PQR file of N, CA, C, O and H, with PARSE charges and radii, in Angstrom:
ATOM      1  N   UNK A   1      13.809  -5.966   1.141 -0.4000 1.5000
ATOM      2  CA  UNK A   1      11.961  -5.664   1.120 -0.0000 2.0000
ATOM      3  C   UNK A   1      12.166  -4.508   2.325  0.5500 1.7000
ATOM      4  O   UNK A   1      12.051  -4.649   3.542 -0.5500 1.4000
ATOM      5  N   UNK A   2      12.498  -3.363   1.572 -0.4000 1.5000
ATOM      6  CA  UNK A   2      12.614  -1.999   2.936 -0.0000 2.0000
ATOM      7  C   UNK A   2      11.630  -1.990   4.152  0.5500 1.7000
ATOM      8  O   UNK A   2      11.270  -3.136   4.423 -0.5500 1.4000
ATOM      9  H   UNK A   2      12.591  -3.248   0.583  0.4000 1.0000
ATOM     10  N   UNK A   3      11.055  -0.969   5.015 -0.4000 1.5000
ATOM     11  CA  UNK A   3      10.320  -0.471   5.649 -0.0000 2.0000
ATOM     12  C   UNK A   3       9.236  -0.665   5.409  0.5500 1.7000
ATOM     13  O   UNK A   3       9.005  -0.130   4.325 -0.5500 1.4000
ATOM     14  H   UNK A   3      11.347  -0.039   4.795  0.4000 1.0000
ATOM     15  N   UNK A   4       7.992  -1.349   5.961 -0.4000 1.5000
ATOM     16  CA  UNK A   4       6.436  -1.038   5.444 -0.0000 2.0000
ATOM     17  C   UNK A   4       5.829   0.022   6.098  0.5500 1.7000
ATOM     18  O   UNK A   4       6.286  -0.184   7.223 -0.5500 1.4000
ATOM     19  H   UNK A   4       8.179  -1.784   6.842  0.4000 1.0000
ATOM     20  N   UNK A   5       5.246   0.849   6.196 -0.4000 1.5000
ATOM     21  CA  UNK A   5       4.565   1.682   6.987 -0.0000 2.0000
ATOM     22  C   UNK A   5       3.312   2.255   6.276  0.5500 1.7000
ATOM     23  O   UNK A   5       3.375   2.616   5.100 -0.5500 1.4000
ATOM     24  H   UNK A   5       4.875   1.016   5.282  0.4000 1.0000
ATOM     25  N   UNK A   6       2.313   2.324   6.917 -0.4000 1.5000
ATOM     26  CA  UNK A   6       0.878   3.324   6.585 -0.0000 2.0000
ATOM     27  C   UNK A   6       0.636   4.068   7.797  0.5500 1.7000
ATOM     28  O   UNK A   6       0.647   3.640   8.951 -0.5500 1.4000
ATOM     29  H   UNK A   6       2.262   2.031   7.871  0.4000 1.0000
ATOM     30  N   UNK A   7       0.354   5.561   7.268 -0.4000 1.5000
ATOM     31  CA  UNK A   7       0.053   6.497   7.933 -0.0000 2.0000
ATOM     32  C   UNK A   7      -1.013   7.021   8.129  0.5500 1.7000
ATOM     33  O   UNK A   7      -0.861   7.887   7.268 -0.5500 1.4000
ATOM     34  H   UNK A   7       0.345   5.909   6.331  0.4000 1.0000
ATOM     35  N   UNK A   8      -2.933   7.448   8.938 -0.4000 1.5000
ATOM     36  CA  UNK A   8      -3.396   7.573   9.334 -0.0000 2.0000
ATOM     37  C   UNK A   8      -4.644   8.410   9.495  0.5500 1.7000
ATOM     38  O   UNK A   8      -5.657   7.914   9.990 -0.5500 1.4000
ATOM     39  H   UNK A   8      -3.056   6.744   9.638  0.4000 1.0000
ATOM     40  N   UNK A   9      -4.589   9.934   9.003 -0.4000 1.5000
ATOM     41  CA  UNK A   9      -5.380  11.046   9.457 -0.0000 2.0000
ATOM     42  C   UNK A   9      -5.820  11.385   9.499  0.5500 1.7000
ATOM     43  O   UNK A   9      -5.914  12.164   8.551 -0.5500 1.4000
ATOM     44  H   UNK A   9      -3.767  10.337   8.601  0.4000 1.0000
ATOM     45  N   UNK A  10      -6.957  11.508  10.625 -0.4000 1.5000
ATOM     46  CA  UNK A  10      -7.940  11.941   9.891 -0.0000 2.0000
ATOM     47  C   UNK A  10      -8.986  13.303  10.195  0.5500 1.7000
ATOM     48  O   UNK A  10      -9.733  13.046  11.138 -0.5500 1.4000
ATOM     49  H   UNK A  10      -6.881  10.875  11.396  0.4000 1.0000
ATOM     50  N   UNK A  11      -9.111  14.081   9.868 -0.4000 1.5000
ATOM     51  CA  UNK A  11      -9.177  15.220  10.179 -0.0000 2.0000
ATOM     52  C   UNK A  11     -10.301  15.489  10.721  0.5500 1.7000
ATOM     53  O   UNK A  11     -11.123  14.631  11.043 -0.5500 1.4000
ATOM     54  H   UNK A  11      -8.503  14.289   9.101  0.4000 1.0000
ATOM     55  N   UNK A  12     -10.567  17.904  11.017 -0.4000 1.5000
ATOM     56  CA  UNK A  12     -11.805  17.535  11.832 -0.0000 2.0000
ATOM     57  C   UNK A  12     -13.501  17.170  11.777  0.5500 1.7000
ATOM     58  O   UNK A  12     -14.521  17.305  12.451 -0.5500 1.4000
ATOM     59  H   UNK A  12      -9.899  18.601  10.756  0.4000 1.0000
ATOM     60  N   UNK A  13     -12.891  16.458  10.111 -0.4000 1.5000
ATOM     61  CA  UNK A  13     -14.180  16.933   9.283 -0.0000 2.0000
ATOM     62  C   UNK A  13     -15.082  15.255   9.729  0.5500 1.7000
ATOM     63  O   UNK A  13     -16.253  15.019  10.026 -0.5500 1.4000
ATOM     64  H   UNK A  13     -12.061  16.348   9.563  0.4000 1.0000
ATOM     65  N   UNK A  14     -13.851  14.362   9.581 -0.4000 1.5000
ATOM     66  CA  UNK A  14     -14.297  13.003   9.459 -0.0000 2.0000
ATOM     67  C   UNK A  14     -13.181  12.803   8.873  0.5500 1.7000
ATOM     68  O   UNK A  14     -12.083  12.594   9.390 -0.5500 1.4000
ATOM     69  H   UNK A  14     -12.900  14.553   9.339  0.4000 1.0000
ATOM     70  N   UNK A  15     -13.463  12.869   7.780 -0.4000 1.5000
ATOM     71  CA  UNK A  15     -12.882  12.493   6.618 -0.0000 2.0000
ATOM     72  C   UNK A  15     -11.104  11.860   7.052  0.5500 1.7000
ATOM     73  O   UNK A  15     -10.334  12.661   7.583 -0.5500 1.4000
ATOM     74  H   UNK A  15     -14.355  13.040   7.360  0.4000 1.0000
ATOM     75  N   UNK A  16     -10.600  10.312   6.739 -0.4000 1.5000
ATOM     76  CA  UNK A  16      -9.604   9.909   6.659 -0.0000 2.0000
ATOM     77  C   UNK A  16      -9.267   9.399   5.299  0.5500 1.7000
ATOM     78  O   UNK A  16      -9.817   8.865   4.337 -0.5500 1.4000
ATOM     79  H   UNK A  16     -11.225   9.661   6.307  0.4000 1.0000
ATOM     80  N   UNK A  17      -7.464  10.050   5.892 -0.4000 1.5000
ATOM     81  CA  UNK A  17      -6.268   9.809   4.511 -0.0000 2.0000
ATOM     82  C   UNK A  17      -5.404   8.514   4.944  0.5500 1.7000
ATOM     83  O   UNK A  17      -4.406   8.897   5.555 -0.5500 1.4000
ATOM     84  H   UNK A  17      -7.017  10.484   6.674  0.4000 1.0000
ATOM     85  N   UNK A  18      -5.457   7.110   4.829 -0.4000 1.5000
ATOM     86  CA  UNK A  18      -4.795   6.767   4.616 -0.0000 2.0000
ATOM     87  C   UNK A  18      -3.162   6.413   3.017  0.5500 1.7000
ATOM     88  O   UNK A  18      -3.146   6.066   1.836 -0.5500 1.4000
ATOM     89  H   UNK A  18      -6.268   6.799   4.333  0.4000 1.0000
ATOM     90  N   UNK A  19      -2.204   6.778   4.014 -0.4000 1.5000
ATOM     91  CA  UNK A  19      -0.227   6.455   3.511 -0.0000 2.0000
ATOM     92  C   UNK A  19       0.015   5.076   3.677  0.5500 1.7000
ATOM     93  O   UNK A  19      -0.190   4.339   4.641 -0.5500 1.4000
ATOM     94  H   UNK A  19      -2.218   7.061   4.974  0.4000 1.0000
ATOM     95  N   UNK A  20       0.659   4.790   2.164 -0.4000 1.5000
ATOM     96  CA  UNK A  20       1.505   3.558   2.432 -0.0000 2.0000
ATOM     97  C   UNK A  20       2.708   4.282   1.472  0.5500 1.7000
ATOM     98  O   UNK A  20       2.876   4.970   0.466 -0.5500 1.4000
ATOM     99  H   UNK A  20       0.826   5.389   1.381  0.4000 1.0000
ATOM    100  N   UNK A  21       3.463   3.533   2.656 -0.4000 1.5000
ATOM    101  CA  UNK A  21       4.943   3.698   2.509 -0.0000 2.0000
ATOM    102  C   UNK A  21       5.623   2.471   1.941  0.5500 1.7000
ATOM    103  O   UNK A  21       4.853   1.513   2.005 -0.5500 1.4000
ATOM    104  H   UNK A  21       3.326   2.973   3.474  0.4000 1.0000
ATOM    105  N   UNK A  22       6.745   2.171   1.430 -0.4000 1.5000
ATOM    106  CA  UNK A  22       7.541   0.707   1.938 -0.0000 2.0000
ATOM    107  C   UNK A  22       6.503  -0.059   0.906  0.5500 1.7000
ATOM    108  O   UNK A  22       6.316  -1.045   1.619 -0.5500 1.4000
ATOM    109  H   UNK A  22       7.371   2.949   1.378  0.4000 1.0000
ATOM    110  N   UNK A  23       5.827  -0.269  -0.070 -0.4000 1.5000
ATOM    111  CA  UNK A  23       5.066  -1.074  -0.851 -0.0000 2.0000
ATOM    112  C   UNK A  23       4.346  -0.465  -2.370  0.5500 1.7000
ATOM    113  O   UNK A  23       3.589   0.454  -2.685 -0.5500 1.4000
ATOM    114  H   UNK A  23       5.978   0.531  -0.650  0.4000 1.0000
ATOM    115  N   UNK A  24       5.343  -1.969  -3.308 -0.4000 1.5000
ATOM    116  CA  UNK A  24       4.917  -0.873  -4.550 -0.0000 2.0000
ATOM    117  C   UNK A  24       3.922  -2.312  -5.435  0.5500 1.7000
ATOM    118  O   UNK A  24       3.819  -3.506  -5.155 -0.5500 1.4000
ATOM    119  H   UNK A  24       5.957  -2.715  -3.053  0.4000 1.0000
ATOM    120  N   UNK A  25       3.289  -1.401  -6.648 -0.4000 1.5000
ATOM    121  CA  UNK A  25       2.811  -1.857  -6.990 -0.0000 2.0000
ATOM    122  C   UNK A  25       0.968  -1.839  -5.904  0.5500 1.7000
ATOM    123  O   UNK A  25       0.664  -1.282  -4.849 -0.5500 1.4000
ATOM    124  H   UNK A  25       3.372  -0.431  -6.876  0.4000 1.0000
ATOM    125  N   UNK A  26       0.090  -2.830  -6.968 -0.4000 1.5000
ATOM    126  CA  UNK A  26      -0.963  -3.046  -6.152 -0.0000 2.0000
ATOM    127  C   UNK A  26      -1.005  -3.284  -4.589  0.5500 1.7000
ATOM    128  O   UNK A  26      -1.961  -3.226  -3.816 -0.5500 1.4000
ATOM    129  H   UNK A  26       0.337  -3.283  -7.825  0.4000 1.0000
ATOM    130  N   UNK A  27       0.313  -3.568  -4.366 -0.4000 1.5000
ATOM    131  CA  UNK A  27       0.429  -4.222  -2.862 -0.0000 2.0000
ATOM    132  C   UNK A  27      -0.925  -3.298  -2.111  0.5500 1.7000
ATOM    133  O   UNK A  27      -1.970  -3.783  -1.676 -0.5500 1.4000
ATOM    134  H   UNK A  27       1.089  -3.616  -4.994  0.4000 1.0000
ATOM    135  N   UNK A  28      -0.654  -2.324  -2.122 -0.4000 1.5000
ATOM    136  CA  UNK A  28      -1.384  -0.982  -1.316 -0.0000 2.0000
ATOM    137  C   UNK A  28      -2.873  -1.063  -0.788  0.5500 1.7000
ATOM    138  O   UNK A  28      -3.404  -1.086   0.322 -0.5500 1.4000
ATOM    139  H   UNK A  28       0.195  -1.930  -2.475  0.4000 1.0000
ATOM    140  N   UNK A  29      -3.224  -1.088  -1.870 -0.4000 1.5000
ATOM    141  CA  UNK A  29      -4.589  -1.443  -1.997 -0.0000 2.0000
ATOM    142  C   UNK A  29      -5.135  -2.621  -1.398  0.5500 1.7000
ATOM    143  O   UNK A  29      -6.292  -2.691  -0.982 -0.5500 1.4000
ATOM    144  H   UNK A  29      -2.793  -1.069  -2.772  0.4000 1.0000
ATOM    145  N   UNK A  30      -3.935  -3.945  -1.338 -0.4000 1.5000
ATOM    146  CA  UNK A  30      -4.240  -4.692  -1.132 -0.0000 2.0000
ATOM    147  C   UNK A  30      -4.508  -5.354   0.408  0.5500 1.7000
ATOM    148  O   UNK A  30      -5.341  -6.066   0.968 -0.5500 1.4000
ATOM    149  H   UNK A  30      -2.995  -3.888  -1.675  0.4000 1.0000
ATOM    150  N   UNK A  31      -2.896  -4.448   0.801 -0.4000 1.5000
ATOM    151  CA  UNK A  31      -2.882  -4.911   2.120 -0.0000 2.0000
ATOM    152  C   UNK A  31      -4.118  -3.069   3.614  0.5500 1.7000
ATOM    153  O   UNK A  31      -4.251  -2.919   4.828 -0.5500 1.4000
ATOM    154  H   UNK A  31      -2.219  -3.869   0.346  0.4000 1.0000
ATOM    155  N   UNK A  32      -4.449  -2.518   2.728 -0.4000 1.5000
ATOM    156  CA  UNK A  32      -5.385  -1.603   2.868 -0.0000 2.0000
ATOM    157  C   UNK A  32      -6.935  -2.455   2.699  0.5500 1.7000
ATOM    158  O   UNK A  32      -7.662  -2.161   3.647 -0.5500 1.4000
ATOM    159  H   UNK A  32      -4.342  -2.640   1.742  0.4000 1.0000
ATOM    160  N   UNK A  33      -7.224  -2.883   2.271 -0.4000 1.5000
ATOM    161  CA  UNK A  33      -8.554  -3.221   1.866 -0.0000 2.0000
ATOM    162  C   UNK A  33      -9.585  -3.529   3.210  0.5500 1.7000
ATOM    163  O   UNK A  33     -10.567  -2.900   3.603 -0.5500 1.4000
ATOM    164  H   UNK A  33      -6.633  -3.121   1.500  0.4000 1.0000
ATOM    165  N   UNK A  34      -9.036  -4.573   3.655 -0.4000 1.5000
ATOM    166  CA  UNK A  34     -10.288  -4.590   4.952 -0.0000 2.0000
ATOM    167  C   UNK A  34     -10.213  -2.712   5.907  0.5500 1.7000
ATOM    168  O   UNK A  34     -10.908  -1.829   5.404 -0.5500 1.4000
ATOM    169  H   UNK A  34      -8.238  -5.084   3.336  0.4000 1.0000
ATOM    170  N   UNK A  35      -9.874  -2.573   6.410 -0.4000 1.5000
ATOM    171  CA  UNK A  35      -9.482  -1.378   6.715 -0.0000 2.0000
ATOM    172  C   UNK A  35     -10.054   0.274   5.909  0.5500 1.7000
ATOM    173  O   UNK A  35     -10.175   1.344   6.506 -0.5500 1.4000
ATOM    174  H   UNK A  35      -9.309  -3.290   6.819  0.4000 1.0000
ATOM    175  N   UNK A  36     -10.252   0.082   4.819 -0.4000 1.5000
ATOM    176  CA  UNK A  36     -10.822   0.526   3.387 -0.0000 2.0000
ATOM    177  C   UNK A  36     -12.677   0.024   4.466  0.5500 1.7000
ATOM    178  O   UNK A  36     -13.308   0.736   5.246 -0.5500 1.4000
ATOM    179  H   UNK A  36     -10.154  -0.787   4.334  0.4000 1.0000
ATOM    180  N   UNK A  37     -12.873  -0.935   4.156 -0.4000 1.5000
ATOM    181  CA  UNK A  37     -14.689  -1.704   4.054 -0.0000 2.0000
ATOM    182  C   UNK A  37     -14.823  -1.113   5.878  0.5500 1.7000
ATOM    183  O   UNK A  37     -15.884  -0.992   6.491 -0.5500 1.4000
ATOM    184  H   UNK A  37     -12.361  -1.514   3.522  0.4000 1.0000
ATOM    185  N   UNK A  38     -13.610  -0.865   6.353 -0.4000 1.5000
ATOM    186  CA  UNK A  38     -14.514  -1.030   7.567 -0.0000 2.0000
ATOM    187  C   UNK A  38     -14.888   0.834   7.697  0.5500 1.7000
ATOM    188  O   UNK A  38     -15.994   1.287   7.992 -0.5500 1.4000
ATOM    189  H   UNK A  38     -12.748  -0.964   5.855  0.4000 1.0000
ATOM    190  N   UNK A  39     -13.909   1.482   7.456 -0.4000 1.5000
ATOM    191  CA  UNK A  39     -14.123   2.819   7.120 -0.0000 2.0000
ATOM    192  C   UNK A  39     -15.236   3.350   6.381  0.5500 1.7000
ATOM    193  O   UNK A  39     -15.811   4.274   6.956 -0.5500 1.4000
ATOM    194  H   UNK A  39     -13.011   1.114   7.217  0.4000 1.0000
ATOM    195  N   UNK A  40     -15.771   2.954   5.066 -0.4000 1.5000
ATOM    196  CA  UNK A  40     -17.153   3.445   4.623 -0.0000 2.0000
ATOM    197  C   UNK A  40     -16.196   3.055   3.289  0.5500 1.7000
ATOM    198  O   UNK A  40     -15.271   2.262   3.118 -0.5500 1.4000
ATOM    199  H   UNK A  40     -15.304   2.203   4.599  0.4000 1.0000
ATOM    200  N   UNK A  41     -16.889   4.011   2.445 -0.4000 1.5000
ATOM    201  CA  UNK A  41     -16.541   3.667   0.678 -0.0000 2.0000
ATOM    202  C   UNK A  41     -15.385   4.556   0.913  0.5500 1.7000
ATOM    203  O   UNK A  41     -15.141   5.117   1.981 -0.5500 1.4000
ATOM    204  H   UNK A  41     -17.640   4.656   2.583  0.4000 1.0000
ATOM    205  N   UNK A  42     -14.673   4.639  -0.207 -0.4000 1.5000
ATOM    206  CA  UNK A  42     -13.805   5.741  -0.220 -0.0000 2.0000
ATOM    207  C   UNK A  42     -13.937   5.971  -1.742  0.5500 1.7000
ATOM    208  O   UNK A  42     -13.687   5.226  -2.689 -0.5500 1.4000
ATOM    209  H   UNK A  42     -14.871   4.182  -1.074  0.4000 1.0000
ATOM    210  N   UNK A  43     -14.510   7.509  -1.670 -0.4000 1.5000
ATOM    211  CA  UNK A  43     -14.116   8.207  -2.492 -0.0000 2.0000
ATOM    212  C   UNK A  43     -13.246   8.895  -3.070  0.5500 1.7000
ATOM    213  O   UNK A  43     -13.766   9.275  -4.119 -0.5500 1.4000
ATOM    214  H   UNK A  43     -14.714   8.114  -0.900  0.4000 1.0000
ATOM    215  N   UNK A  44     -11.516   9.541  -2.944 -0.4000 1.5000
ATOM    216  CA  UNK A  44     -11.208   9.586  -3.737 -0.0000 2.0000
ATOM    217  C   UNK A  44      -9.722   8.718  -3.227  0.5500 1.7000
ATOM    218  O   UNK A  44      -9.491   8.257  -2.110 -0.5500 1.4000
ATOM    219  H   UNK A  44     -11.094   9.232  -2.091  0.4000 1.0000
ATOM    220  N   UNK A  45      -8.522   8.673  -4.909 -0.4000 1.5000
ATOM    221  CA  UNK A  45      -7.750   7.605  -4.768 -0.0000 2.0000
ATOM    222  C   UNK A  45      -6.697   7.865  -5.401  0.5500 1.7000
ATOM    223  O   UNK A  45      -6.614   7.255  -6.467 -0.5500 1.4000
ATOM    224  H   UNK A  45      -8.710   9.047  -5.817  0.4000 1.0000
ATOM    225  N   UNK A  46      -5.401   8.899  -5.028 -0.4000 1.5000
ATOM    226  CA  UNK A  46      -3.937   8.997  -5.575 -0.0000 2.0000
ATOM    227  C   UNK A  46      -2.760   7.698  -5.696  0.5500 1.7000
ATOM    228  O   UNK A  46      -2.977   6.912  -4.774 -0.5500 1.4000
ATOM    229  H   UNK A  46      -5.469   9.394  -4.162  0.4000 1.0000
ATOM    230  N   UNK A  47      -2.019   7.412  -6.239 -0.4000 1.5000
ATOM    231  CA  UNK A  47      -1.034   7.039  -5.353 -0.0000 2.0000
ATOM    232  C   UNK A  47       0.080   7.621  -6.281  0.5500 1.7000
ATOM    233  O   UNK A  47      -0.010   8.314  -7.295 -0.5500 1.4000
ATOM    234  H   UNK A  47      -1.842   8.051  -6.988  0.4000 1.0000
ATOM    235  N   UNK A  48       1.606   6.911  -5.334 -0.4000 1.5000
ATOM    236  CA  UNK A  48       2.899   8.133  -5.363 -0.0000 2.0000
ATOM    237  C   UNK A  48       4.043   6.800  -6.186  0.5500 1.7000
ATOM    238  O   UNK A  48       3.833   5.588  -6.210 -0.5500 1.4000
ATOM    239  H   UNK A  48       1.680   6.348  -4.511  0.4000 1.0000
ATOM    240  N   UNK A  49       4.519   7.102  -6.426 -0.4000 1.5000
ATOM    241  CA  UNK A  49       5.775   7.217  -7.495 -0.0000 2.0000
ATOM    242  C   UNK A  49       6.319   5.534  -7.548  0.5500 1.7000
ATOM    243  O   UNK A  49       6.784   4.965  -8.536 -0.5500 1.4000
ATOM    244  H   UNK A  49       4.690   8.088  -6.407  0.4000 1.0000
ATOM    245  N   UNK A  50       6.031   4.758  -5.710 -0.4000 1.5000
ATOM    246  CA  UNK A  50       6.269   3.703  -5.714 -0.0000 2.0000
ATOM    247  C   UNK A  50       4.766   2.990  -6.657  0.5500 1.7000
ATOM    248  O   UNK A  50       4.863   2.433  -7.751 -0.5500 1.4000
ATOM    249  H   UNK A  50       5.653   5.221  -4.908  0.4000 1.0000
ATOM    250  N   UNK A  51       3.737   3.155  -6.051 -0.4000 1.5000
ATOM    251  CA  UNK A  51       2.377   1.937  -7.277 -0.0000 2.0000
ATOM    252  C   UNK A  51       3.080   1.432  -8.479  0.5500 1.7000
ATOM    253  O   UNK A  51       3.121   0.333  -9.031 -0.5500 1.4000
ATOM    254  H   UNK A  51       3.658   3.607  -5.162  0.4000 1.0000
ATOM    255  N   UNK A  52       3.638   2.624  -8.714 -0.4000 1.5000
ATOM    256  CA  UNK A  52       4.406   2.110 -10.658 -0.0000 2.0000
ATOM    257  C   UNK A  52       5.362   1.917 -10.291  0.5500 1.7000
ATOM    258  O   UNK A  52       6.051   2.616 -11.033 -0.5500 1.4000
ATOM    259  H   UNK A  52       3.605   3.517  -8.266  0.4000 1.0000
ATOM    260  N   UNK A  53       6.038   1.423  -9.602 -0.4000 1.5000
ATOM    261  CA  UNK A  53       7.133   0.096  -9.273 -0.0000 2.0000
ATOM    262  C   UNK A  53       6.662  -1.557  -9.432  0.5500 1.7000
ATOM    263  O   UNK A  53       5.951  -2.161  -8.630 -0.5500 1.4000
ATOM    264  H   UNK A  53       5.478   0.855  -8.999  0.4000 1.0000
ATOM    265  N   UNK A  54       7.243  -2.093 -10.656 -0.4000 1.5000
ATOM    266  CA  UNK A  54       7.077  -3.227 -10.739 -0.0000 2.0000
ATOM    267  C   UNK A  54       7.814  -4.130  -8.655  0.5500 1.7000
ATOM    268  O   UNK A  54       8.764  -4.093  -7.872 -0.5500 1.4000
ATOM    269  H   UNK A  54       7.821  -1.602 -11.308  0.4000 1.0000
ATOM    270  N   UNK A  55       6.937  -4.535  -8.792 -0.4000 1.5000
ATOM    271  CA  UNK A  55       7.220  -5.618  -6.888 -0.0000 2.0000
ATOM    272  C   UNK A  55       7.568  -6.487  -7.318  0.5500 1.7000
ATOM    273  O   UNK A  55       7.141  -7.082  -8.307 -0.5500 1.4000
ATOM    274  H   UNK A  55       6.166  -4.565  -9.428  0.4000 1.0000
ATOM    275  N   UNK A  56       8.626  -6.781  -6.482 -0.4000 1.5000
ATOM    276  CA  UNK A  56       9.643  -7.881  -6.815 -0.0000 2.0000
ATOM    277  C   UNK A  56       9.320  -9.142  -5.810  0.5500 1.7000
ATOM    278  O   UNK A  56      10.093  -9.238  -4.857 -0.5500 1.4000
ATOM    279  H   UNK A  56       8.973  -6.298  -5.678  0.4000 1.0000
ATOM    280  N   UNK A  57       8.222 -10.166  -5.910 -0.4000 1.5000
ATOM    281  CA  UNK A  57       8.264 -11.291  -5.186 -0.0000 2.0000
ATOM    282  C   UNK A  57       9.377 -11.764  -3.894  0.5500 1.7000
ATOM    283  O   UNK A  57      10.399 -11.600  -4.559 -0.5500 1.4000
ATOM    284  H   UNK A  57       7.594 -10.088  -6.685  0.4000 1.0000
ATOM    285  N   UNK A  58       9.683 -12.040  -3.089 -0.4000 1.5000
ATOM    286  CA  UNK A  58      10.349 -13.163  -2.370 -0.0000 2.0000
ATOM    287  C   UNK A  58      10.614 -14.739  -2.616  0.5500 1.7000
ATOM    288  O   UNK A  58      11.215 -15.519  -1.879 -0.5500 1.4000
ATOM    289  H   UNK A  58       8.852 -12.173  -2.549  0.4000 1.0000
ATOM    290  N   UNK A  59      10.127 -14.933  -3.597 -0.4000 1.5000
ATOM    291  CA  UNK A  59       9.406 -16.530  -4.230 -0.0000 2.0000
ATOM    292  C   UNK A  59      10.683 -16.081  -5.340  0.5500 1.7000
ATOM    293  O   UNK A  59      11.761 -16.635  -5.123 -0.5500 1.4000
ATOM    294  H   UNK A  59       9.638 -14.299  -4.196  0.4000 1.0000
ATOM    295  N   UNK A  60      10.609 -14.955  -6.700 -0.4000 1.5000
ATOM    296  CA  UNK A  60      10.920 -14.782  -7.093 -0.0000 2.0000
ATOM    297  C   UNK A  60      12.560 -14.641  -6.869  0.5500 1.7000
ATOM    298  O   UNK A  60      13.413 -15.413  -7.307 -0.5500 1.4000
ATOM    299  H   UNK A  60       9.733 -14.505  -6.876  0.4000 1.0000
ATOM    300  N   UNK A  61      12.798 -13.299  -5.970 -0.4000 1.5000
ATOM    301  CA  UNK A  61      14.405 -13.115  -5.554 -0.0000 2.0000
ATOM    302  C   UNK A  61      14.898 -14.641  -5.729  0.5500 1.7000
ATOM    303  O   UNK A  61      15.565 -15.174  -6.616 -0.5500 1.4000
ATOM    304  H   UNK A  61      12.105 -12.672  -5.614  0.4000 1.0000
ATOM    305  N   UNK A  62      14.252 -15.194  -4.420 -0.4000 1.5000
ATOM    306  CA  UNK A  62      14.739 -16.264  -4.449 -0.0000 2.0000
ATOM    307  C   UNK A  62      15.613 -17.645  -5.262  0.5500 1.7000
ATOM    308  O   UNK A  62      16.760 -18.046  -5.459 -0.5500 1.4000
ATOM    309  H   UNK A  62      13.710 -14.761  -3.700  0.4000 1.0000
ATOM    310  N   UNK A  63      14.461 -17.939  -5.492 -0.4000 1.5000
ATOM    311  CA  UNK A  63      14.339 -17.888  -7.546 -0.0000 2.0000
ATOM    312  C   UNK A  63      16.420 -18.046  -8.151  0.5500 1.7000
ATOM    313  O   UNK A  63      17.248 -18.896  -8.482 -0.5500 1.4000
ATOM    314  H   UNK A  63      13.529 -17.614  -5.332  0.4000 1.0000
ATOM    315  N   UNK A  64      16.285 -16.640  -7.951 -0.4000 1.5000
ATOM    316  CA  UNK A  64      17.084 -16.239  -8.433 -0.0000 2.0000
ATOM    317  C   UNK A  64      18.743 -16.752  -8.252  0.5500 1.7000
ATOM    318  O   UNK A  64      19.492 -17.358  -9.018 -0.5500 1.4000
ATOM    319  H   UNK A  64      15.613 -15.950  -7.682  0.4000 1.0000
ATOM    320  N   UNK A  65      18.972 -16.069  -6.518 -0.4000 1.5000
ATOM    321  CA  UNK A  65      20.035 -16.555  -5.600 -0.0000 2.0000
ATOM    322  C   UNK A  65      20.314 -18.192  -6.184  0.5500 1.7000
ATOM    323  O   UNK A  65      21.506 -18.339  -6.455 -0.5500 1.4000
ATOM    324  H   UNK A  65      18.363 -15.576  -5.896  0.4000 1.0000
ATOM    325  N   UNK A  66      19.718 -19.083  -6.363 -0.4000 1.5000
ATOM    326  CA  UNK A  66      20.007 -20.384  -6.284 -0.0000 2.0000
ATOM    327  C   UNK A  66      21.132 -20.599  -7.228  0.5500 1.7000
ATOM    328  O   UNK A  66      22.040 -21.418  -7.083 -0.5500 1.4000
ATOM    329  H   UNK A  66      18.750 -18.964  -6.142  0.4000 1.0000
ATOM    330  N   UNK A  67      20.943 -19.645  -8.357 -0.4000 1.5000
ATOM    331  CA  UNK A  67      21.024 -20.245  -9.874 -0.0000 2.0000
ATOM    332  C   UNK A  67      22.962 -20.045 -10.059  0.5500 1.7000
ATOM    333  O   UNK A  67      23.521 -20.385 -11.101 -0.5500 1.4000
ATOM    334  H   UNK A  67      20.205 -18.980  -8.475  0.4000 1.0000
TER
END
């Protein structure tokens, strides 16, 4: 798995933008859940191309390499 990165930007009005890189599928929502809950309600959400890619778990990759 490549490098994972979360970028958080706060504008002058206090609006927060969270951008996640290196995470596929709904994993980005899972890893930012606590942060989103601490900041308040989510008013908008958009997804990059990585969201729509299939996530391969390490466990699956392990099983394949043992064959």
